[in-house]
N, C-alpha and C positions, 0 to 999 in steps of 0.2 A: 271113860268106858264107852263102848259103842253099843248103844241100845236104841232101838227104833220102836215106835208104836205101830199099831196096825195100819193107820192111815199113811204114815211115812213109807211103810213097805209098799202099800198100794200105789202110791205116787211113783216109787222107784220102778215098780213093775210097768206102770203105764209109760213112764219115761223110756224104759228099755224098748217097749213095743213100738213106740213112736219112732225111735231111732232104728228099729229092726222090724218093720211091719210083717215080714214073712216068718218071724220067729214063733216057735211053739215048743213047749216042753212040759215035763211033769212038775209037780210041786217041788220035789227034791232037786230037779234040774234048775228050776227057777231060783231056788234058794242058793244053790251052789254056784251056778254060772252067771246068773243075771245080777243077783244081789251081792253075794260075797266077793265075786271077782272085781266088781267096781269098788267095793270097800277096800280090797287089798291094794288096788292101784291108787286110791285116794290116800291111804294111810301109809304107804311104803316109805315116803320121806320121813315121817315121824318115827317109824320103826327104826330106820337107819340112824336117826338122831339119838334115839333111846339106846340103841346098841353101842354107839360111840361113847355115850355117857357111862354106861355100865362097864365098858372096857377101861375107860379112863379111871374109874373108881376101883378097878381091880375086882369087881364082883363077877364078871365073866371073862373068860380067856378067849383070845382070837388066835387062829392058826390058819395059815395059807395052805390049802390042800393041793394035791396033785392036779386037781381040776382048775387050779389058779384062782379059786374062789376062797374067800375067807369063811371059815367055819367057827362057830361059837359054842362054848360049853361053860357050865358053872365052874367057878373057882372053888373047889372043894375045901381049900384052906380057909375060906371066908364063910363057910357054911353056917356057923353060929350067928355071925353078923347078918347074913342074908335072912335067916329064919326070924331074927328080931325085927328086921326091916319089914318083912312080910306081915308079921304079927301086928306091928304098929299100924301098918296100912289098913289091915282088916279091922282093927279096933276103931279106926277113924271113919270107916265106911258106914 
């Protein structure tokens, strides 16, 4: 899970400002564009690996759309199994 404490967020803000010294934004903008955007880029490869795993296991379905991109959705036929997996994961947390 992706959790940061206050000091880690502070360092990410400073790192962004050093790389972009003319930058300024609201707190919402900083959270969305400075922090979350970098997290998205950092974790995109892991997201792709997780998606591949879920497709291979038949838990989500993949479909190539008209935009030539793959779109994903839950495999409704495996809903009970998915619910059990989620419940077990929550119980372990």
